[in-house]
C-alpha positions in Angstrom: -2.4 125.2 12.9 -4.2 124.3 16.3 -5.7 120.7 16.3 -8.0 119.2 18.9 -9.3 115.5 18.9 -13.4 115.7 19.1 -14.7 112.3 18.9 -17.7 110.3 17.9 -19.0 107.8 18.9 -17.8 110.5 19.5 -15.1 110.2 22.7 -12.9 113.3 22.2 -9.5 114.3 23.0 -7.7 117.9 22.5 -4.3 118.1 21.3 -3.1 121.4 19.8 -0.5 122.1 16.8 -0.1 125.7 14.9 -2.3 126.2 12.2 -4.3 129.2 10.6 -7.6 127.9 11.7 -8.4 125.5 14.8 -8.5 121.8 13.1 -10.6 119.4 14.7 -10.6 115.2 14.2 -13.6 113.6 15.1 -12.9 109.9 15.6 -15.7 107.8 15.1 -15.9 104.3 15.1 -15.8 104.4 11.3 -12.8 106.5 11.4 -11.3 110.2 11.7 -13.1 113.1 10.4 -10.6 115.9 9.7 -12.3 119.3 10.1 -10.9 123.0 9.7 -12.8 125.7 11.6 -13.0 129.0 9.8 -12.5 131.4 13.2 -12.2 134.1 11.1 -15.8 133.8 9.5 -17.7 132.7 12.6 -15.7 133.7 15.7 -18.9 132.8 18.2 -19.5 129.7 16.8 -15.9 128.2 16.3 -15.6 129.7 20.4 -18.7 128.1 21.4 -17.6 124.8 19.5 -14.1 124.7 20.9 -15.8 124.6 24.3 -17.5 122.0 24.5 -14.4 119.8 22.9 -12.0 121.7 25.9 -14.9 120.3 28.3 -15.2 117.4 26.8 -18.8 117.7 26.3 -18.7 114.9 23.0 -17.1 112.4 24.9 -18.8 109.2 24.5 -21.3 111.0 22.3 -23.1 109.4 19.1 -24.8 110.8 15.5 -27.9 110.5 16.6 -29.5 111.7 13.6 -28.1 110.5 10.0 -30.3 111.3 6.8 -28.9 109.1 3.7 -27.9 112.0 1.2 -28.3 115.1 3.3 -26.5 114.9 6.8 -25.4 113.2 9.8 -26.1 114.9 13.4 -24.4 114.6 16.8 -22.9 116.8 20.0 -26.3 116.2 21.8 -27.1 112.7 23.0 -25.0 109.8 24.3 -25.8 105.6 22.9 -28.6 105.2 25.6 -30.5 108.5 23.9 -29.9 111.0 27.1 -29.4 114.2 26.1 -26.0 116.1 27.8 -26.7 119.6 29.2 -25.7 122.9 27.5 -24.9 126.4 27.9 -27.1 129.1 27.0 -27.7 129.2 23.2 -25.2 131.5 20.3 -26.2 134.2 17.8 -26.2 132.9 14.8 -23.5 134.1 12.6 -24.8 132.7 9.1 -24.2 134.5 6.4 -22.9 133.7 2.4 -19.3 133.4 3.7 -19.4 129.6 4.6 -21.9 127.9 2.7 -23.7 124.0 3.4 -21.4 122.0 1.3 -20.6 119.0 0.9 -17.9 117.6 4.4 -18.9 121.0 6.1 -19.6 121.0 9.3 -22.9 123.3 11.1 -24.7 124.0 13.6 -28.1 122.5 14.3 -30.7 125.1 15.8 -34.3 124.6 16.1 -36.6 127.2 14.1 -35.0 129.8 16.2 -32.2 131.1 14.4 -30.2 131.8 18.1 -30.9 128.5 19.0 -28.0 126.5 18.2 -25.8 125.4 21.7 -24.5 122.0 21.2 -25.4 119.8 18.6 -23.4 120.0 14.9 -24.3 118.5 11.8 -21.8 117.8 9.0 -23.1 117.9 5.2 -22.7 114.7 3.4 -23.8 116.7 0.3 -24.7 120.1 -0.7 -27.2 121.5 0.6 -27.1 125.3 -0.4 -31.4 125.5 0.9 -30.0 125.0 3.9 -27.7 128.2 3.7 -30.5 130.6 2.6 -32.8 129.4 5.5 -29.8 130.7 7.6 -27.7 127.3 9.2 -24.7 128.2 10.1 -22.1 126.2 8.8 -18.3 127.0 9.7 -16.4 124.9 7.6 
């Protein structure tokens, strides 16, 4: 099991352990969130996310968008609402293999299907309509 620490009010550190899929721990001021990443189903998405972790992009960032009963979004802004520079967007790998279910992480994007960079969200309930709109969950 490979273990990574993301950190939110996002201060990430990276640690690794043997596992079938990478595991990310997001450390927040309200406790940790442990997420297994589905690398086989979402190879480019997971590679992109882990590169941001490795680069410490998420260190000191916040969940800047929190919608009760929907999701929490982070990966882009610090506590001063200043946005971090990102790499180029990735190709959307959305399909029916990994749904936007409660507790699953997915890539945030604009209306352009292939616009995801560093921002992600965590579903706080099942959001099937996001699957229909091709938002790429990766666990």
